[in-house]
N, C-alpha and C positions, 0 to 999 in steps of 0.2 A: 646382605653380609656386612657386619660391622667393620668399620675402618673408614675414617673420615674421607668423604669424597665430595666433589662438587661436579654436578652434571646438569647441564641445561638441556632439557628435553624439548622436542618439537611441540609438545603440548602447551608450551608457554609457561612452564614452571621450572624453577631451579630446585633440585632435590639434593638435600645434604643429609648423609647418613653419618652420624657421629660414632665415635669409638665405642660408645655404650649401646649402639644399635638404635638410638633415638633418631627419628626421622623428622626433618624440618623441611617444609615446603614453602618456597617464596614465589608468589605469583609474579610472572613477568610484568603484569600490569602494575604491581606495586613498584617495581624497579623503574618502569617507564613513567610513572607519576612523580618521580623524584625530580627536583629542580636542578640537580647536579648533572653535569655532562658526563658522558661515558668515560672520558679520560680520568676525571676526578674519582668516579666510582671505582674504576679499576685500580687506581693508586691507593685508595682507601682499602680496597679488598686485599691488595698485596700486603699492606701493613697489618691488617687484621689476620690474614693467614699466618703470618710469622708470629704474631702475638698469641695465636691459638695453637701454634705448633702443628698446623695442618699442612703436611707436605703435598697431598693431592690438590688441595685448594691453592697452594702457592704455585704449583706447576700450571694449573688451569689459568689463574689470573695473570701469571707472568706471560703465558702464551697470548692471552687476550690483550694485554698491554702492548706487546710487541706487534700483534696483528693490527691494532688501531694506530700504530705509529708513535707510541710514547717513547721518548728518547731514553737511552741507557742512564744518562745522568739523573733524570727524574725517577727512574726505577730504583737507582741506587739510593736516592733520598728517601723513598718510601720504605726501602729495606732497612735503612738506618733507623727510621722512626719505629718500624715494627719491632726491631731488636731492642730499642729503648723501652718500649711498652712491655715486651716479654721479660726483659731483664728486671725492670722495675717491679712487675708483678711477682716474679720469682723472689726478688729480694724482700718484698713485703711479706710473702708467704713464709720465707725463712725466719723473719723477725717474729711473726705470729707463732710459728712453731716453737721457737726458743722461749717465748713468753708462756706458752701453754704447756709445753712438754717439760721444759727444764725444771720448773718448781716440783712437778710430780716425781721426777727422777731423783731430786735431792732428798725427798722423803724416804726413799727406799734404802 
């Protein structure tokens, strides 16, 4: 069922189903081979969830962050960074749209 979700299965894989129905599978082994610690991974995942506007991902990674003892101050910092990324991307898209669409509208 389409609708962004983050689920870690017992099979050792993370399964992400995007809004378009596209499925991405991340092997747990890939995650374990990273040199980043679990705290850093979850803080990055929090920011990325916000940047991607993925509510189920945010809920999952917020729960994971709290489960492993990440403090609220660090969570708030990750949230701020995620918002900056999301807002920056939205601003750049708005600029691109005005450059691409505006000239066409002026011709009409």
